[in-house]
ZABATOR-572185 format. One record per atom (N, C-alpha, C): residue in one letter; residue number from 1; z, x, y. Coordinates in pm, whole numbers, plus 50000, padded with zeros to 5 digits. Example, Ala and Ser with C-alpha at 12.3 -4.5 7.8 and 13.67 -1.06 7.14 Angstrom:
! ZABATOR-572185
REC   res     n       z       x       y
REC     A     1   50780   51319   49431
REC     A     1   50780   51230   49550
REC     A     1   50780   51320   49670
REC     S     2   50708   51285   49775
REC     S     2   50714   51367   49894
REC     S     2   50787   51290   50003
//
This chain:
! ZABATOR-572185
REC   res     n       z       x       y
REC     X     1   51975   49407   50282
REC     X     1   51945   49325   50166
REC     X     1   51794   49312   50145
REC     X     2   51722   49283   50252
REC     X     2   51577   49268   50241
REC     X     2   51513   49400   50198
REC     X     3   51561   49511   50251
REC     X     3   51508   49643   50213
REC     X     3   51531   49669   50065
REC     X     4   51647   49627   50014
REC     X     4   51676   49644   49872
REC     X     4   51581   49562   49786
REC     X     5   51549   49442   49830
REC     X     5   51458   49356   49755
REC     X     5   51316   49414   49758
REC     X     6   51276   49467   49873
REC     X     6   51145   49531   49882
REC     X     6   51139   49653   49790
REC     X     7   51244   49733   49790
REC     X     7   51250   49851   49703
REC     X     7   51242   49810   49557
REC     X     8   51306   49700   49524
REC     X     8   51301   49649   49386
REC     X     8   51158   49612   49345
REC     X     9   51085   49547   49435
REC     X     9   50945   49512   49408
REC     X     9   50863   49639   49389
REC     X    10   50886   49739   49473
REC     X    10   50811   49864   49463
REC     X    10   50844   49939   49334
REC     X    11   50970   49941   49297
REC     X    11   51011   50007   49173
REC     X    11   50945   49940   49053
REC     X    12   50942   49808   49055
REC     X    12   50875   49733   48948
REC     X    12   50725   49765   48945
REC     X    13   50662   49769   49063
REC     X    13   50520   49803   49072
REC     X    13   50494   49942   49015
REC     X    14   50573   50040   49056
REC     X    14   50554   50176   49007
REC     X    14   50572   50184   48856
REC     X    15   50657   50098   48802
REC     X    15   50682   50097   48659
REC     X    15   50574   50030   48577
REC     X    16   50486   49953   48641
REC     X    16   50381   49882   48568
REC     X    16   50274   49976   48517
REC     X    17   50259   50092   48578
REC     X    17   50155   50186   48538
REC     X    17   50201   50328   48561
REC     X    18   50178   50411   48462
REC     X    18   50211   50554   48478
REC     X    18   50118   50620   48578
REC     X    19   50009   50552   48611
REC     X    19   49912   50607   48706
REC     X    19   49955   50593   48851
REC     X    20   50052   50505   48880
REC     X    20   50101   50487   49016
REC     X    20   50208   50592   49042
REC     X    21   50184   50674   49144
REC     X    21   50274   50784   49175
REC     X    21   50371   50752   49288
REC     X    22   50333   50663   49379
REC     X    22   50417   50632   49494
REC     X    22   50373   50499   49554
REC     X    23   50466   50436   49626
REC     X    23   50432   50311   49695
REC     X    23   50527   50292   49813
REC     X    24   50480   50214   49908
REC     X    24   50562   50186   50025
REC     X    24   50518   50058   50093
REC     X    25   50613   49993   50158
REC     X    25   50585   49876   50242
REC     X    25   50602   49922   50385
REC     X    26   50497   49904   50463
REC     X    26   50492   49958   50598
REC     X    26   50458   49847   50695
REC     X    27   50527   49844   50808
REC     X    27   50493   49745   50910
REC     X    27   50356   49782   50968
REC     X    28   50289   49684   51026
REC     X    28   50155   49710   51078
REC     X    28   50155   49810   51193
REC     X    29   50272   49838   51251
REC     X    29   50278   49940   51355
REC     X    29   50319   50077   51300
REC     X    30   50328   50089   51167
REC     X    30   50348   50220   51106
REC     X    30   50489   50257   51067
REC     X    31   50585   50165   51077
REC     X    31   50723   50195   51040
REC     X    31   50747   50160   50893
REC     X    32   50805   50254   50818
REC     X    32   50833   50233   50677
REC     X    32   50947   50134   50662
REC     X    33   50923   50027   50588
REC     X    33   51024   49925   50563
REC     X    33   51099   49952   50432
REC     X    34   51027   50002   50333
REC     X    34   51084   50039   50203
REC     X    34   50984   50129   50133
REC     X    35   51035   50219   50050
REC     X    35   50942   50309   49979
REC     X    35   51002   50360   49850
REC     X    36   50914   50396   49760
REC     X    36   50947   50468   49638
REC     X    36   50848   50584   49634
REC     X    37   50888   50692   49699
REC     X    37   50801   50809   49715
REC     X    37   50862   50930   49645
REC     X    38   50778   51019   49595
REC     X    38   50832   51141   49535
REC     X    38   50888   51233   49644
REC     X    39   50978   51322   49602
REC     X    39   51034   51419   49696
REC     X    39   50921   51502   49756
REC     X    40   50933   51534   49881
REC     X    40   50832   51615   49947
REC     X    40   50725   51534   50019
REC     X    41   50724   51405   49998
REC     X    41   50629   51319   50068
REC     X    41   50702   51251   50182
REC     X    42   50659   51277   50303
REC     X    42   50727   51230   50424
REC     X    42   50697   51083   50452
REC     X    43   50803   51001   50457
REC     X    43   50789   50858   50485
REC     X    43   50716   50831   50616
REC     X    44   50754   50903   50719
REC     X    44   50695   50881   50851
REC     X    44   50546   50910   50851
REC     X    45   50507   51015   50782
REC     X    45   50364   51051   50775
REC     X    45   50286   50945   50698
REC     X    46   50341   50900   50585
REC     X    46   50275   50795   50507
REC     X    46   50259   50668   50592
REC     X    47   50363   50631   50663
REC     X    47   50358   50513   50749
REC     X    47   50254   50524   50859
REC     X    48   50254   50637   50926
REC     X    48   50159   50657   51036
REC     X    48   50014   50659   50986
REC     X    49   49990   50728   50875
REC     X    49   49854   50736   50820
REC     X    49   49806   50598   50774
REC     X    50   49895   50522   50711
REC     X    50   49857   50388   50664
REC     X    50   49822   50297   50780
REC     X    51   49901   50299   50884
REC     X    51   49874   50215   51002
REC     X    51   49742   50256   51067
REC     X    52   49717   50385   51077
REC     X    52   49593   50433   51138
REC     X    52   49471   50390   51057
REC     X    53   49478   50405   50925
REC     X    53   49364   50369   50840
REC     X    53   49339   50219   50841
REC     X    54   49445   50140   50841
REC     X    54   49426   49995   50845
REC     X    54   49367   49949   50977
REC     X    55   49410   50011   51084
REC     X    55   49354   49977   51214
REC     X    55   49204   50007   51217
REC     X    56   49168   50123   51165
REC     X    56   49026   50161   51159
REC     X    56   48949   50068   51065
REC     X    57   49010   50033   50952
REC     X    57   48946   49942   50858
REC     X    57   48924   49804   50918
REC     X    58   49024   49754   50990
REC     X    58   49011   49625   51058
REC     X    58   48893   49627   51155
REC     X    59   48889   49730   51235
REC     X    59   48783   49742   51335
REC     X    59   48646   49753   51270
REC     X    60   48637   49831   51164
REC     X    60   48510   49849   51093
REC     X    60   48463   49717   51033
REC     X    61   48552   49645   50967
REC     X    61   48516   49517   50906
REC     X    61   48466   49418   51012
REC     X    62   48532   49416   51127
REC     X    62   48491   49325   51235
REC     X    62   48356   49365   51293
REC     X    63   48343   49493   51328
REC     X    63   48221   49542   51393
REC     X    63   48097   49530   51303
REC     X    64   48118   49541   51173
REC     X    64   48005   49536   51080
REC     X    64   47992   49400   51012
REC     X    65   48061   49301   51067
REC     X    65   48053   49162   51021
REC     X    65   48079   49150   50871
REC     X    66   48189   49210   50826
REC     X    66   48228   49204   50685
REC     X    66   48345   49110   50662
REC     X    67   48383   49035   50763
REC     X    67   48493   48940   50748
REC     X    67   48628   49007   50772
REC     X    68   48731   48944   50719
REC     X    68   48867   48993   50736
REC     X    68   48895   49104   50635
REC     X    69   48954   49212   50682
REC     X    69   48987   49324   50595
REC     X    69   49089   49283   50490
REC     X    70   49064   49320   50365
REC     X    70   49158   49293   50256
REC     X    70   49223   49420   50207
REC     X    71   49143   49525   50187
REC     X    71   49195   49650   50132
REC     X    71   49122   49769   50192
REC     X    72   49191   49882   50186
REC     X    72   49128   50011   50215
REC     X    72   49156   50098   50094
REC     X    73   49051   50157   50039
REC     X    73   49064   50246   49924
REC     X    73   49011   50383   49962
REC     X    74   49093   50483   49942
REC     X    74   49053   50621   49970
REC     X    74   49056   50697   49838
REC     X    75   48946   50761   49807
REC     X    75   48940   50842   49685
REC     X    75   48931   50988   49726
REC     X    76   49028   51065   49681
REC     X    76   49028   51208   49706
REC     X    76   49017   51283   49574
REC     X    77   49003   51413   49580
REC     X    77   48990   51492   49457
REC     X    77   49117   51487   49373
REC     X    78   49230   51456   49434
REC     X    78   49357   51453   49361
REC     X    78   49415   51314   49343
REC     X    79   49335   51210   49368
REC     X    79   49383   51075   49344
REC     X    79   49336   50975   49448
REC     X    80   49398   50858   49442
REC     X    80   49361   50745   49526
REC     X    80   49476   50703   49616
REC     X    81   49439   50647   49731
REC     X    81   49534   50576   49817
REC     X    81   49475   50437   49838
REC     X    82   49554   50337   49807
REC     X    82   49511   50198   49821
REC     X    82   49606   50129   49918
REC     X    83   49549   50065   50019
REC     X    83   49629   49991   50117
REC     X    83   49580   49848   50120
REC     X    84   49675   49756   50115
REC     X    84   49640   49615   50121
REC     X    84   49745   49541   50203
REC     X    85   49702   49438   50273
REC     X    85   49796   49360   50353
REC     X    85   49891   49283   50263
REC     X    86   50016   49276   50304
REC     X    86   50118   49195   50238
REC     X    86   50173   49101   50344
REC     X    87   50093   49002   50380
REC     X    87   50125   48915   50492
REC     X    87   50065   48971   50619
REC     X    88   50100   48912   50731
REC     X    88   50042   48951   50859
REC     X    88   50111   49072   50921
REC     X    89   50234   49098   50880
REC     X    89   50313   49202   50946
REC     X    89   50340   49325   50861
REC     X    90   50288   49329   50738
REC     X    90   50320   49441   50650
REC     X    90   50199   49484   50568
REC     X    91   50206   49608   50523
REC     X    91   50100   49669   50444
REC     X    91   50166   49732   50322
REC     X    92   50104   49715   50206
REC     X    92   50148   49781   50084
REC     X    92   50055   49899   50061
REC     X    93   50111   50019   50056
REC     X    93   50035   50140   50029
REC     X    93   50076   50195   49894
REC     X    94   49977   50227   49812
REC     X    94   50001   50278   49678
REC     X    94   49918   50405   49659
REC     X    95   49980   50506   49598
REC     X    95   49909   50629   49563
REC     X    95   49899   50638   49412
REC     X    96   49779   50665   49362
REC     X    96   49755   50668   49218
REC     X    96   49684   50797   49177
REC     X    97   49697   50829   49051
REC     X    97   49635   50949   48994
REC     X    97   49484   50936   48988
REC     X    98   49417   51049   48970
REC     X    98   49271   51051   48967
REC     X    98   49211   50973   48850
REC     X    99   49279   50970   48738
REC     X    99   49226   50900   48621
REC     X    99   49280   50758   48608
REC     X   100   49329   50702   48715
REC     X   100   49390   50569   48715
REC     X   100   49288   50461   48680
REC     X   101   49334   50360   48608
REC     X   101   49253   50242   48579
REC     X   101   49265   50149   48698
REC     X   102   49168   50157   48787
REC     X   102   49178   50087   48915
REC     X   102   49183   49936   48902
REC     X   103   49114   49879   48806
REC     X   103   49117   49733   48790
REC     X   103   49257   49682   48768
REC     X   104   49332   49749   48681
REC     X   104   49470   49708   48655
REC     X   104   49559   49732   48777
REC     X   105   49536   49842   48844
REC     X   105   49616   49872   48963
REC     X   105   49588   49769   49073
REC     X   106   49462   49732   49093
REC     X   106   49430   49628   49192
REC     X   106   49506   49500   49161
REC     X   107   49510   49461   49034
REC     X   107   49579   49338   48994
REC     X   107   49729   49349   49021
REC     X   108   49789   49461   48980
REC     X   108   49933   49480   49002
REC     X   108   49968   49486   49150
REC     X   109   49883   49550   49229
REC     X   109   49907   49561   49373
REC     X   109   49894   49424   49439
REC     X   110   49798   49346   49396
REC     X   110   49782   49211   49453
REC     X   110   49907   49127   49427
REC     X   111   49958   49133   49305
REC     X   111   50079   49057   49271
REC     X   111   50199   49104   49354
REC     X   112   50213   49236   49366
REC     X   112   50325   49290   49444
REC     X   112   50312   49249   49591
REC     X   113   50190   49254   49645
REC     X   113   50168   49216   49785
REC     X   113   50205   49070   49808
REC     X   114   50174   48984   49712
REC     X   114   50210   48842   49723
REC     X   114   50361   48824   49722
REC     X   115   50430   48900   49637
REC     X   115   50576   48893   49633
REC     X   115   50637   48940   49764
REC     X   116   50581   49047   49819
REC     X   116   50631   49101   49947
REC     X   116   50606   49001   50058
REC     X   117   50489   48938   50059
REC     X   117   50459   48839   50163
REC     X   117   50556   48723   50157
REC     X   118   50591   48676   50037
REC     X   118   50687   48567   50023
REC     X   118   50825   48609   50075
REC     X   119   50862   48733   50052
REC     X   119   50993   48783   50094
REC     X   119   51002   48799   50245
REC     X   120   50893   48841   50306
REC     X   120   50895   48863   50450
REC     X   120   50863   48735   50524
//
């Protein structure tokens, strides 16, 4: 039931913008809790990469006295990966197109992360 509710939040998030290509809720240890991913994208790989990047981001923020980590944004030639905490035990990962309007995506992701945190 909880997985279905998480999937519903992700489906709604993906529907808010044509620029969002994929999303997933991942536990902080890298296990996929729910996802809306295109075919050919491996859930386990997305989960593991998200956990690794967040761990590195946490450490970087602490070591460089930047406070508590809120988000990790990766920009590649083919798009963006945005990771943000959704409570203490989960991470929301979103993949967006290269021409995405990031301000709107940040707002939609923040709202979705709040909904996920309330659910968990």
